[in-house]
Each structure stands twice: as structure tokens, then as C-alpha cells.
N, CA, C and O atoms as a Tinker XYZ file with bonds, in Angstrom:
   480  protein
     1  N      1.030000   -1.202000   -0.057000    73     2
     2  CA    -0.093000    0.053000   -0.159000    64     1     3
     3  C      0.894000    1.337000   -0.089000    63     2     4     5
     4  O      1.908000    1.343000    0.609000    81     3
     5  N      0.479000    2.413000   -0.889000    73     3     6
     6  CA     1.360000    3.466000   -0.921000    64     5     7
     7  C      0.986000    4.370000    0.268000    63     6     8     9
     8  O     -0.175000    4.581000    0.618000    81     7
     9  N      2.300000    4.985000    0.969000    73     7    10
    10  CA     1.819000    6.032000    1.732000    64     9    11
    11  C      2.181000    7.350000    1.644000    63    10    12    13
    12  O      3.222000    7.712000    1.097000    81    11
    13  N      1.328000    8.143000    2.184000    73    11    14
    14  CA     1.517000    9.580000    2.051000    64    13    15
    15  C      1.386000   10.495000    3.306000    63    14    16    17
    16  O      0.490000   10.373000    4.142000    81    15
    17  N      2.214000   11.268000    3.337000    73    15    18
    18  CA     2.322000   12.245000    4.601000    64    17    19
    19  C      1.597000   13.604000    3.971000    63    18    20    21
    20  O      1.861000   13.972000    2.826000    81    19
    21  N      0.704000   14.279000    4.785000    73    19    22
    22  CA    -0.002000   15.496000    4.141000    64    21    23
    23  C      0.400000   16.457000    5.440000    63    22    24    25
    24  O      0.088000   16.133000    6.586000    81    23
    25  N      1.049000   17.545000    5.161000    73    23    26
    26  CA     1.885000   18.314000    5.942000    64    25    27
    27  C      1.061000   19.899000    5.947000    63    26    28    29
    28  O      1.590000   20.772000    5.258000    81    27
    29  N      0.148000   20.154000    6.496000    73    27    30
    30  CA    -0.456000   21.747000    6.416000    64    29    31
    31  C     -1.302000   21.969000    7.344000    63    30    32    33
    32  O     -2.115000   21.093000    7.641000    81    31
    33  N     -1.283000   23.068000    7.924000    73    31    34
    34  CA    -1.787000   23.537000    9.088000    64    33    35
    35  C     -3.295000   24.160000    8.872000    63    34    36    37
    36  O     -3.901000   24.900000    9.647000    81    35
    37  N     -3.730000   23.649000    7.595000    73    35    38
    38  CA    -5.301000   24.020000    7.371000    64    37    39
    39  C     -6.052000   23.092000    7.282000    63    38    40    41
    40  O     -6.153000   22.396000    6.272000    81    39
    41  N     -6.853000   22.903000    8.584000    73    39    42
    42  CA    -7.550000   21.457000    8.556000    64    41    43
    43  C     -8.459000   21.281000    7.348000    63    42    44    45
    44  O     -8.268000   20.267000    6.678000    81    43
    45  N     -9.377000   22.084000    6.989000    73    43    46
    46  CA    -9.777000   22.142000    5.722000    64    45    47
    47  C     -9.238000   21.012000    4.567000    63    46    48    49
    48  O     -9.854000   20.010000    4.201000    81    47
    49  N     -7.822000   21.502000    4.076000    73    47    50
    50  CA    -7.316000   21.136000    3.322000    64    49    51
    51  C     -6.828000   19.660000    3.486000    63    50    52    53
    52  O     -6.693000   18.834000    2.584000    81    51
    53  N     -6.565000   19.479000    4.961000    73    51    54
    54  CA    -5.890000   18.131000    5.236000    64    53    55
    55  C     -7.293000   17.239000    5.150000    63    54    56    57
    56  O     -7.376000   16.267000    4.400000    81    55
    57  N     -8.057000   17.549000    5.746000    73    55    58
    58  CA    -9.181000   16.869000    5.660000    64    57    59
    59  C     -9.780000   16.299000    4.309000    63    58    60    61
    60  O    -10.213000   15.153000    4.192000    81    59
    61  N     -9.742000   17.395000    3.151000    73    59    62
    62  CA   -10.180000   17.124000    1.603000    64    61    63
    63  C     -9.114000   16.071000    1.289000    63    62    64    65
    64  O     -9.463000   14.989000    0.815000    81    63
    65  N     -7.773000   16.357000    1.546000    73    63    66
    66  CA    -6.716000   15.423000    0.641000    64    65    67
    67  C     -6.785000   14.083000    1.072000    63    66    68    69
    68  O     -6.750000   13.117000    0.309000    81    67
    69  N     -6.923000   14.007000    2.791000    73    67    70
    70  CA    -6.799000   12.729000    3.351000    64    69    71
    71  C     -8.182000   11.803000    2.923000    63    70    72    73
    72  O     -8.161000   10.581000    2.776000    81    71
    73  N     -9.067000   12.445000    2.804000    73    71    74
    74  CA   -10.457000   11.642000    2.117000    64    73    75
    75  C     -9.889000   11.298000    0.710000    63    74    76    77
    76  O     -9.878000   10.117000    0.361000    81    75
    77  N     -9.478000   12.145000   -0.010000    73    75    78
    78  CA    -9.325000   11.920000   -1.613000    64    77    79
    79  C     -8.500000   10.632000   -1.687000    63    78    80    81
    80  O     -8.783000    9.778000   -2.528000    81    79
    81  N     -7.294000   10.440000   -0.663000    73    79    82
    82  CA    -6.165000    9.419000   -1.076000    64    81    83
    83  C     -6.666000    8.427000   -0.216000    63    82    84    85
    84  O     -6.293000    7.322000   -0.609000    81    83
    85  N     -7.370000    8.367000    0.810000    73    83    86
    86  CA    -7.812000    7.192000    1.443000    64    85    87
    87  C     -8.705000    6.525000    0.340000    63    86    88    89
    88  O     -8.555000    5.358000   -0.020000    81    87
    89  N     -9.615000    7.352000   -0.141000    73    87    90
    90  CA   -10.554000    6.818000   -1.276000    64    89    91
    91  C     -9.873000    5.935000   -2.174000    63    90    92    93
    92  O    -10.462000    4.925000   -2.560000    81    91
    93  N     -8.475000    6.233000   -2.635000    73    91    94
    94  CA    -7.417000    5.937000   -3.806000    64    93    95
    95  C     -6.790000    4.730000   -3.074000    63    94    96    97
    96  O     -5.914000    4.148000   -3.713000    81    95
    97  N     -7.061000    4.285000   -1.936000    73    95    98
    98  CA    -6.331000    3.407000   -1.310000    64    97    99
    99  C     -5.016000    3.494000   -0.601000    63    98   100   101
   100  O     -4.383000    2.522000   -0.189000    81    99
   101  N     -4.631000    4.874000   -0.485000    73    99   102
   102  CA    -3.564000    5.152000    0.166000    64   101   103
   103  C     -3.596000    4.885000    1.566000    63   102   104   105
   104  O     -4.661000    4.827000    2.181000    81   103
   105  N     -2.430000    4.711000    2.123000    73   103   106
   106  CA    -2.376000    4.874000    3.802000    64   105   107
   107  C     -1.725000    6.298000    4.226000    63   106   108   109
   108  O     -0.593000    6.719000    3.986000    81   107
   109  N     -2.676000    6.841000    4.853000    73   107   110
   110  CA    -2.616000    8.706000    5.060000    64   109   111
   111  C     -1.943000    8.961000    6.529000    63   110   112   113
   112  O     -2.474000    8.536000    7.555000    81   111
   113  N     -0.810000    9.646000    6.522000    73   111   114
   114  CA    -0.397000   10.341000    7.623000    64   113   115
   115  C     -0.623000   11.953000    7.724000    63   114   116   117
   116  O     -0.497000   12.601000    6.684000    81   115
   117  N     -0.915000   12.549000    8.801000    73   115   118
   118  CA    -1.299000   13.700000    8.937000    64   117   119
   119  C     -0.395000   14.552000    9.740000    63   118   120   121
   120  O     -0.170000   14.027000   10.830000    81   119
   121  N      0.191000   15.668000    9.576000    73   119   122
   122  CA     1.040000   16.644000   10.624000    64   121   123
   123  C      0.422000   17.843000    9.998000    63   122   124   125
   124  O     -0.056000   18.064000    8.885000    81   123
   125  N      0.611000   18.629000   11.214000    73   123   126
   126  CA     0.036000   20.197000   11.245000    64   125   127
   127  C      1.188000   20.847000   11.117000    63   126   128   129
   128  O      1.017000   21.951000   10.600000    81   127
   129  N      2.415000   20.577000   11.410000    73   127   130
   130  CA     3.519000   21.610000   11.001000    64   129   131
   131  C      5.159000   20.564000   10.625000    63   130   132   133
   132  O      5.317000   19.347000   10.715000    81   131
   133  N      5.877000   21.351000   10.320000    73   131   134
   134  CA     7.146000   20.472000   10.242000    64   133   135
   135  C      7.537000   19.690000   11.307000    63   134   136   137
   136  O      7.814000   18.525000   11.021000    81   135
   137  N      7.649000   20.081000   12.650000    73   135   138
   138  CA     7.892000   19.402000   13.520000    64   137   139
   139  C      7.151000   17.971000   13.825000    63   138   140   141
   140  O      7.552000   16.837000   14.088000    81   139
   141  N      6.050000   18.501000   13.681000    73   139   142
   142  CA     5.152000   17.029000   13.772000    64   141   143
   143  C      5.233000   16.101000   12.817000    63   142   144   145
   144  O      4.929000   14.929000   13.038000    81   143
   145  N      5.760000   16.641000   11.356000    73   143   146
   146  CA     6.172000   16.047000   10.294000    64   145   147
   147  C      7.429000   14.904000   10.582000    63   146   148   149
   148  O      7.438000   13.687000   10.402000    81   147
   149  N      8.390000   15.752000   11.060000    73   147   150
   150  CA     9.535000   15.148000   11.443000    64   149   151
   151  C      9.586000   13.782000   12.379000    63   150   152   153
   152  O     10.238000   12.755000   12.187000    81   151
   153  N      8.663000   14.121000   13.474000    73   151   154
   154  CA     8.368000   13.046000   14.169000    64   153   155
   155  C      7.518000   11.974000   13.781000    63   154   156   157
   156  O      7.278000   11.087000   14.600000    81   155
   157  N      7.031000   11.938000   12.640000    73   155   158
   158  CA     6.104000   10.933000   11.886000    64   157   159
   159  C      7.345000   10.317000   11.026000    63   158   160   161
   160  O      7.610000    9.115000   11.036000    81   159
   161  N      7.997000   11.190000   10.359000    73   159   162
   162  CA     9.043000   10.462000    9.418000    64   161   163
   163  C     10.079000    9.753000   10.258000    63   162   164   165
   164  O     10.548000    8.766000    9.692000    81   163
   165  N     10.571000   10.009000   11.497000    73   163   166
   166  CA    11.300000    9.008000   11.812000    64   165   167
   167  C     11.061000    7.450000   12.160000    63   166   168   169
   168  O     11.829000    6.529000   12.437000    81   167
   169  N      9.355000    7.581000   11.998000    73   167   170
   170  CA     8.969000    6.142000   12.146000    64   169   171
   171  C      8.464000    5.437000   11.216000    63   170   172   173
   172  O      8.304000    4.223000   11.333000    81   171
   173  N      8.116000    6.172000   10.070000    73   171   174
   174  CA     7.582000    5.957000    8.775000    64   173   175
   175  C      8.148000    6.733000    7.652000    63   174   176   177
   176  O      8.499000    7.912000    7.594000    81   175
   177  N      8.152000    5.644000    6.645000    73   175   178
   178  CA     8.851000    6.088000    5.232000    64   177   179
   179  C      7.986000    6.236000    4.319000    63   178   180   181
   180  O      7.805000    5.211000    3.663000    81   179
   181  N      7.094000    7.534000    3.881000    73   179   182
   182  CA     6.089000    7.774000    3.088000    64   181   183
   183  C      6.642000    7.403000    1.580000    63   182   184   185
   184  O      7.857000    7.354000    1.388000    81   183
   185  N      5.853000    7.185000    0.686000    73   183   186
   186  CA     6.389000    7.299000   -0.644000    64   185   187
   187  C      6.355000    8.626000   -1.143000    63   186   188   189
   188  O      7.269000    8.826000   -1.943000    81   187
   189  N      5.576000    9.657000   -0.936000    73   187   190
   190  CA     4.996000   10.705000   -0.967000    64   189   191
   191  C      4.978000   11.892000    0.189000    63   190   192   193
   192  O      4.400000   11.467000    1.189000    81   191
   193  N      5.260000   12.721000    0.283000    73   191   194
   194  CA     4.928000   14.108000    1.215000    64   193   195
   195  C      4.310000   15.370000    0.396000    63   194   196   197
   196  O      4.824000   15.937000   -0.568000    81   195
   197  N      3.261000   15.615000    0.935000    73   195   198
   198  CA     2.527000   16.780000    0.505000    64   197   199
   199  C      3.037000   17.880000    1.446000    63   198   200   201
   200  O      2.838000   17.688000    2.646000    81   199
   201  N      3.672000   19.013000    1.072000    73   199   202
   202  CA     4.057000   19.702000    2.122000    64   201   203
   203  C      3.741000   21.495000    1.903000    63   202   204   205
   204  O      4.008000   22.149000    0.895000    81   203
   205  N      3.188000   21.927000    3.007000    73   203   206
   206  CA     2.935000   23.263000    2.936000    64   205   207
   207  C      3.770000   24.279000    3.075000    63   206   208   209
   208  O      4.631000   23.465000    3.407000    81   207
   209  N      4.314000   25.262000    3.133000    73   207   210
   210  CA     5.480000   26.085000    3.102000    64   209   211
   211  C      5.363000   26.821000    4.515000    63   210   212   213
   212  O      6.227000   26.737000    5.388000    81   211
   213  N      4.049000   27.632000    4.636000    73   211   214
   214  CA     3.969000   28.564000    5.642000    64   213   215
   215  C      3.212000   27.692000    6.877000    63   214   216   217
   216  O      2.024000   27.373000    6.845000    81   215
   217  N      3.918000   27.453000    7.696000    73   215   218
   218  CA     3.472000   26.729000    8.797000    64   217   219
   219  C      4.124000   27.153000   10.024000    63   218   220   221
   220  O      5.285000   27.530000    9.867000    81   219
   221  N      3.529000   27.193000   11.551000    73   219   222
   222  CA     3.997000   27.469000   12.554000    64   221   223
   223  C      4.880000   26.633000   13.018000    63   222   224   225
   224  O      4.790000   25.439000   12.730000    81   223
   225  N      5.889000   27.110000   13.817000    73   223   226
   226  CA     7.332000   26.218000   14.369000    64   225   227
   227  C      8.076000   26.097000   13.191000    63   226   228   229
   228  O      8.792000   27.027000   12.819000    81   227
   229  N      7.988000   25.096000   12.591000    73   227   230
   230  CA     9.277000   24.574000   11.552000    64   229   231
   231  C      8.484000   24.686000   10.221000    63   230   232   233
   232  O      7.338000   24.239000   10.172000    81   231
   233  N      9.033000   25.241000    9.193000    73   231   234
   234  CA     8.173000   25.724000    8.063000    64   233   235
   235  C      8.436000   24.478000    6.876000    63   234   236   237
   236  O      9.006000   23.417000    7.133000    81   235
   237  N      8.009000   24.776000    5.828000    73   235   238
   238  CA     8.126000   23.710000    4.822000    64   237   239
   239  C      9.572000   23.647000    4.352000    63   238   240   241
   240  O     10.136000   22.567000    4.176000    81   239
   241  N     10.115000   24.728000    4.166000    73   239   242
   242  CA    11.559000   25.013000    3.651000    64   241   243
   243  C     12.482000   23.845000    4.446000    63   242   244   245
   244  O     12.994000   22.815000    4.007000    81   243
   245  N     12.481000   24.421000    5.772000    73   243   246
   246  CA    13.140000   23.533000    6.878000    64   245   247
   247  C     12.985000   22.116000    7.125000    63   246   248   249
   248  O     13.927000   21.466000    7.580000    81   247
   249  N     11.548000   21.437000    6.783000    73   247   250
   250  CA    11.276000   20.424000    6.636000    64   249   251
   251  C     11.958000   19.493000    5.533000    63   250   252   253
   252  O     12.400000   18.377000    5.804000    81   251
   253  N     11.997000   20.031000    4.337000    73   251   254
   254  CA    12.354000   19.693000    3.331000    64   253   255
   255  C     13.849000   19.538000    3.303000    63   254   256   257
   256  O     14.513000   18.622000    2.817000    81   255
   257  N     14.277000   20.728000    3.986000    73   255   258
   258  CA    15.860000   20.429000    4.292000    64   257   259
   259  C     16.262000   19.168000    4.859000    63   258   260   261
   260  O     17.063000   18.378000    4.360000    81   259
   261  N     15.495000   19.019000    6.190000    73   259   262
   262  CA    15.888000   17.954000    6.846000    64   261   263
   263  C     15.387000   16.472000    6.108000    63   262   264   265
   264  O     15.912000   15.377000    6.309000    81   263
   265  N     14.391000   16.715000    5.331000    73   263   266
   266  CA    14.145000   15.363000    4.646000    64   265   267
   267  C     15.270000   15.053000    3.925000    63   266   268   269
   268  O     15.695000   13.901000    4.007000    81   267
   269  N     15.895000   15.936000    3.160000    73   267   270
   270  CA    16.819000   15.784000    2.116000    64   269   271
   271  C     17.961000   15.014000    2.559000    63   270   272   273
   272  O     18.460000   13.989000    2.095000    81   271
   273  N     18.336000   15.882000    3.770000    73   271   274
   274  CA    19.872000   15.510000    4.853000    64   273   275
   275  C     19.756000   14.000000    5.228000    63   274   276   277
   276  O     20.793000   13.339000    5.270000    81   275
   277  N     18.404000   13.341000    5.538000    73   275   278
   278  CA    17.978000   12.118000    6.243000    64   277   279
   279  C     18.382000   10.863000    5.109000    63   278   280   281
   280  O     17.668000   10.751000    4.113000    81   279
   281  N     19.420000   10.036000    5.284000    73   279   282
   282  CA    19.494000    8.939000    4.561000    64   281   283
   283  C     18.549000    8.039000    4.122000    63   282   284   285
   284  O     18.590000    7.389000    3.078000    81   283
   285  N     17.449000    8.032000    5.218000    73   283   286
   286  CA    16.240000    7.063000    4.909000    64   285   287
   287  C     15.194000    7.606000    4.241000    63   286   288   289
   288  O     14.289000    6.866000    3.854000    81   287
   289  N     15.161000    8.879000    4.021000    73   287   290
   290  CA    14.087000    9.460000    3.433000    64   289   291
   291  C     14.442000   10.177000    2.227000    63   290   292   293
   292  O     13.536000   10.844000    1.729000    81   291
   293  N     15.934000   10.182000    1.464000    73   291   294
   294  CA    16.222000   11.133000    0.552000    64   293   295
   295  C     15.677000   10.714000   -0.795000    63   294   296   297
   296  O     15.894000   11.395000   -1.798000    81   295
   297  N     14.991000    9.630000   -0.823000    73   295   298
   298  CA    14.194000    8.856000   -2.095000    64   297   299
   299  C     12.916000    9.436000   -1.954000    63   298   300   301
   300  O     12.272000    9.338000   -2.999000    81   299
   301  N     12.369000    9.957000   -1.117000    73   299   302
   302  CA    11.131000   10.301000   -0.744000    64   301   303
   303  C     10.516000   11.352000   -1.634000    63   302   304   305
   304  O     11.148000   12.407000   -1.674000    81   303
   305  N      9.421000   11.285000   -2.354000    73   303   306
   306  CA     9.032000   12.421000   -3.226000    64   305   307
   307  C      8.274000   12.977000   -2.428000    63   306   308   309
   308  O      7.473000   12.488000   -1.631000    81   307
   309  N      8.732000   14.818000   -2.820000    73   307   310
   310  CA     8.020000   15.855000   -1.945000    64   309   311
   311  C      7.293000   16.752000   -2.985000    63   310   312   313
   312  O      7.881000   17.016000   -4.034000    81   311
   313  N      6.106000   17.210000   -2.760000    73   311   314
   314  CA     5.366000   18.407000   -3.543000    64   313   315
   315  C      4.994000   19.414000   -2.629000    63   314   316   317
   316  O      4.292000   19.204000   -1.640000    81   315
   317  N      5.533000   20.680000   -3.006000    73   315   318
   318  CA     5.145000   21.710000   -2.186000    64   317   319
   319  C      3.695000   22.157000   -2.515000    63   318   320   321
   320  O      3.445000   22.215000   -3.719000    81   319
   321  N      2.994000   22.385000   -1.912000    73   319   322
   322  CA     1.759000   22.890000   -2.073000    64   321   323
   323  C      1.249000   24.086000   -1.186000    63   322   324   325
   324  O      0.805000   23.938000   -0.048000    81   323
   325  N      1.379000   25.415000   -1.913000    73   323   326
   326  CA     1.578000   26.434000   -1.085000    64   325   327
   327  C      0.749000   27.645000   -1.776000    63   326   328   329
   328  O      0.151000   27.681000   -2.851000    81   327
   329  N      0.899000   28.459000   -0.938000    73   327   330
   330  CA     0.204000   29.992000   -1.555000    64   329   331
   331  C      1.396000   30.765000   -1.862000    63   330   332   333
   332  O      1.269000   31.870000   -2.388000    81   331
   333  N      2.377000   30.358000   -1.623000    73   331   334
   334  CA     3.689000   31.123000   -2.372000    64   333   335
   335  C      4.142000   30.958000   -3.610000    63   334   336   337
   336  O      4.895000   30.026000   -3.892000    81   335
   337  N      3.724000   31.860000   -4.501000    73   335   338
   338  CA     4.038000   31.772000   -5.983000    64   337   339
   339  C      4.948000   32.535000   -6.643000    63   338   340   341
   340  O      5.250000   32.337000   -7.819000    81   339
   341  N      5.376000   33.344000   -6.002000    73   339   342
   342  CA     6.850000   34.122000   -6.379000    64   341   343
   343  C      7.835000   32.925000   -6.966000    63   342   344   345
   344  O      7.971000   31.778000   -6.540000    81   343
   345  N      8.453000   33.554000   -8.046000    73   343   346
   346  CA     9.599000   32.849000   -9.014000    64   345   347
   347  C     10.686000   32.687000   -7.831000    63   346   348   349
   348  O     11.652000   31.943000   -7.999000    81   347
   349  N     10.519000   33.338000   -6.742000    73   347   350
   350  CA    11.877000   33.258000   -6.010000    64   349   351
   351  C     11.525000   32.064000   -5.151000    63   350   352   353
   352  O     12.389000   31.225000   -4.893000    81   351
   353  N     10.284000   31.957000   -4.699000    73   351   354
   354  CA     9.935000   30.906000   -3.741000    64   353   355
   355  C     10.010000   29.462000   -4.466000    63   354   356   357
   356  O     10.451000   28.458000   -3.906000    81   355
   357  N      9.495000   29.500000   -5.848000    73   355   358
   358  CA     9.546000   28.095000   -6.644000    64   357   359
   359  C     11.173000   27.638000   -6.555000    63   358   360   361
   360  O     11.538000   26.509000   -6.228000    81   359
   361  N     12.027000   28.702000   -6.900000    73   359   362
   362  CA    13.365000   28.740000   -7.056000    64   361   363
   363  C     13.948000   28.053000   -5.851000    63   362   364   365
   364  O     14.520000   26.964000   -5.881000    81   363
   365  N     13.760000   28.744000   -4.867000    73   363   366
   366  CA    13.993000   28.269000   -3.759000    64   365   367
   367  C     13.788000   26.624000   -3.058000    63   366   368   369
   368  O     14.543000   25.865000   -2.452000    81   367
   369  N     12.545000   26.566000   -3.445000    73   367   370
   370  CA    11.922000   24.902000   -3.381000    64   369   371
   371  C     12.749000   24.039000   -4.324000    63   370   372   373
   372  O     13.363000   23.102000   -3.815000    81   371
   373  N     12.851000   24.265000   -5.794000    73   371   374
   374  CA    13.531000   23.491000   -6.347000    64   373   375
   375  C     15.223000   23.252000   -5.949000    63   374   376   377
   376  O     15.784000   22.179000   -6.173000    81   375
   377  N     15.859000   24.342000   -5.374000    73   375   378
   378  CA    17.141000   24.284000   -5.009000    64   377   379
   379  C     17.428000   23.594000   -4.086000    63   378   380   381
   380  O     18.573000   23.161000   -3.965000    81   379
   381  N     16.145000   23.237000   -2.927000    73   379   382
   382  CA    16.173000   22.419000   -1.919000    64   381   383
   383  C     15.813000   21.025000   -2.375000    63   382   384   385
   384  O     16.203000   20.221000   -1.528000    81   383
   385  N     15.214000   20.434000   -3.398000    73   383   386
   386  CA    15.407000   19.356000   -3.811000    64   385   387
   387  C     13.859000   19.091000   -3.947000    63   386   388   389
   388  O     13.489000   17.927000   -4.106000    81   387
   389  N     12.830000   20.228000   -3.887000    73   387   390
   390  CA    11.316000   19.318000   -4.197000    64   389   391
   391  C     11.446000   19.032000   -5.381000    63   390   392   393
   392  O     12.111000   19.598000   -6.248000    81   391
   393  N     10.426000   17.612000   -5.464000    73   391   394
   394  CA     9.851000   17.426000   -7.057000    64   393   395
   395  C      8.909000   18.278000   -7.542000    63   394   396   397
   396  O      8.895000   18.367000   -8.770000    81   395
   397  N      8.220000   18.845000   -7.020000    73   395   398
   398  CA     7.266000   19.421000   -7.703000    64   397   399
   399  C      6.748000   20.637000   -6.968000    63   398   400   401
   400  O      6.677000   20.543000   -5.743000    81   399
   401  N      6.386000   21.735000   -7.532000    73   399   402
   402  CA     5.880000   23.105000   -7.099000    64   401   403
   403  C      4.513000   23.274000   -7.116000    63   402   404   405
   404  O      4.264000   23.861000   -8.169000    81   403
   405  N      3.464000   23.062000   -6.487000    73   403   406
   406  CA     2.001000   23.174000   -6.748000    64   405   407
   407  C      1.547000   24.508000   -6.075000    63   406   408   409
   408  O      2.289000   25.069000   -5.269000    81   407
   409  N      0.416000   24.976000   -6.386000    73   407   410
   410  CA     0.181000   26.295000   -5.697000    64   409   411
   411  C     -1.361000   26.563000   -5.277000    63   410   412   413
   412  O     -2.260000   26.272000   -6.067000    81   411
   413  N     -1.575000   26.999000   -4.295000    73   411   414
   414  CA    -3.142000   26.909000   -3.844000    64   413   415
   415  C     -3.920000   28.274000   -4.755000    63   414   416   417
   416  O     -3.313000   29.270000   -5.150000    81   415
   417  N     -4.771000   28.116000   -4.866000    73   415   418
   418  CA    -5.983000   27.129000   -4.401000    64   417   419
   419  C     -5.449000   25.949000   -5.559000    63   418   420   421
   420  O     -4.622000   26.182000   -6.441000    81   419
   421  N     -6.061000   24.778000   -5.347000    73   419   422
   422  CA    -5.623000   23.556000   -6.374000    64   421   423
   423  C     -6.859000   22.928000   -6.309000    63   422   424   425
   424  O     -7.784000   23.063000   -5.508000    81   423
   425  N     -6.696000   22.088000   -7.470000    73   423   426
   426  CA    -7.675000   21.005000   -7.631000    64   425   427
   427  C     -7.205000   19.428000   -6.996000    63   426   428   429
   428  O     -6.217000   18.745000   -7.267000    81   427
   429  N     -8.233000   19.199000   -6.139000    73   427   430
   430  CA    -7.734000   17.948000   -5.828000    64   429   431
   431  C     -7.675000   16.826000   -6.552000    63   430   432   433
   432  O     -6.915000   15.900000   -6.268000    81   431
   433  N     -8.444000   16.824000   -7.505000    73   431   434
   434  CA    -8.243000   15.906000   -8.786000    64   433   435
   435  C     -6.773000   15.713000   -9.414000    63   434   436   437
   436  O     -6.090000   14.730000   -9.702000    81   435
   437  N     -6.606000   17.096000   -9.490000    73   435   438
   438  CA    -5.144000   17.240000  -10.006000    64   437   439
   439  C     -3.878000   16.773000   -9.220000    63   438   440   441
   440  O     -2.813000   16.362000   -9.681000    81   439
   441  N     -4.233000   16.928000   -8.000000    73   439   442
   442  CA    -3.213000   16.515000   -7.067000    64   441   443
   443  C     -3.016000   15.036000   -6.987000    63   442   444   445
   444  O     -1.888000   14.553000   -6.890000    81   443
   445  N     -4.136000   14.290000   -7.026000    73   443   446
   446  CA    -4.089000   13.156000   -6.869000    64   445   447
   447  C     -3.739000   12.334000   -8.404000    63   446   448   449
   448  O     -3.254000   11.205000   -8.484000    81   447
   449  N     -4.019000   12.979000   -9.251000    73   447   450
   450  CA    -3.189000   12.497000  -10.423000    64   449   451
   451  C     -1.845000   12.912000  -10.529000    63   450   452   453
   452  O     -1.055000   12.180000  -11.125000    81   451
   453  N     -1.391000   14.199000   -9.937000    73   451   454
   454  CA     0.097000   14.221000   -9.993000    64   453   455
   455  C      0.793000   13.199000   -9.226000    63   454   456   457
   456  O      1.709000   12.555000   -9.740000    81   455
   457  N      0.344000   12.978000   -7.810000    73   455   458
   458  CA     0.968000   11.971000   -7.068000    64   457   459
   459  C      1.086000   10.676000   -7.742000    63   458   460   461
   460  O      2.162000   10.105000   -7.916000    81   459
   461  N     -0.223000   10.164000   -8.169000    73   459   462
   462  CA    -0.378000    8.879000   -9.016000    64   461   463
   463  C      0.841000    8.760000  -10.033000    63   462   464   465
   464  O      1.541000    7.752000  -10.123000    81   463
   465  N      0.991000    9.822000  -10.726000    73   463   466
   466  CA     1.882000    9.705000  -11.908000    64   465   467
   467  C      3.263000    9.595000  -11.536000    63   466   468   469
   468  O      3.986000    8.687000  -11.948000    81   467
   469  N      3.666000   10.574000  -10.704000    73   467   470
   470  CA     5.062000   10.511000   -9.824000    64   469   471
   471  C      5.284000    8.883000   -9.138000    63   470   472   473
   472  O      6.325000    8.228000   -9.190000    81   471
   473  N      4.267000    8.564000   -8.637000    73   471   474
   474  CA     4.691000    7.168000   -7.998000    64   473   475
   475  C      4.522000    5.963000   -8.672000    63   474   476   477
   476  O      4.745000    4.843000   -8.213000    81   475
   477  N      3.920000    6.380000  -10.322000    73   475   478
   478  CA     3.902000    5.415000  -11.041000    64   477   479
   479  C      5.412000    4.239000  -11.695000    63   478   480
   480  O      5.176000    3.286000  -12.437000    81   479
């Protein structure tokens, strides 16, 4: 079973994505910020992480850096799902090693399709 970690501090986004991915047969983990995500990632290696950038405590950039520095997680695919849409934000994400950069608002169907394609 494919595993996905959804990291976002907006409950509506988390619930919507969780429902969509569970319906597609994914095992879903939820974190509300980067520090929670890191705790989950210490014990679970998902196939994919959907990661918001602007979150309390530990942001998405810091979380991505931590993922990429961790030997066991270096092959995990990461998609930034964020309201930050300036070219400098996208560039920073790409330089940190994000696999895909998607901006809010988004289509749930498009995200599910994107994840499915990336994990195929």
C-alpha cells in the first residue's frame, strides 16, 4: 500500500486531501507543521510528502531540508503545496530538492493525478 504524508496547518485542506487519498487506497499520515512531520518521518517512510511552506514552528523549507539530509528519506518524493507563488519561492524550493511545486488554490483531482503519476 502506498503511503502519503500530508503536512498542512489548514484543517480543511488536510481533511479534503486525506479523504481523496484514502479513497484511492493510500495509507495517509497527517502532520500540522514541520516538527510534527519530522516526528512521523522518524518512524514511517512514506512514498510521498505533500508539504505546505507557511506553517507555525517549523516551515516547509526547513522540513524539506531535513528530509533531504536524512539518508532513509532521501528518495521520498516531495510536492510543495503552497500559496507562495513568486518565482523566488519556486526557485528556493527547487534548490532545496522539491520534486514538484504546486500552488493554492488547487484541484484535488489534479493533485491526486500528479501523485499517482509521480509514484507510477
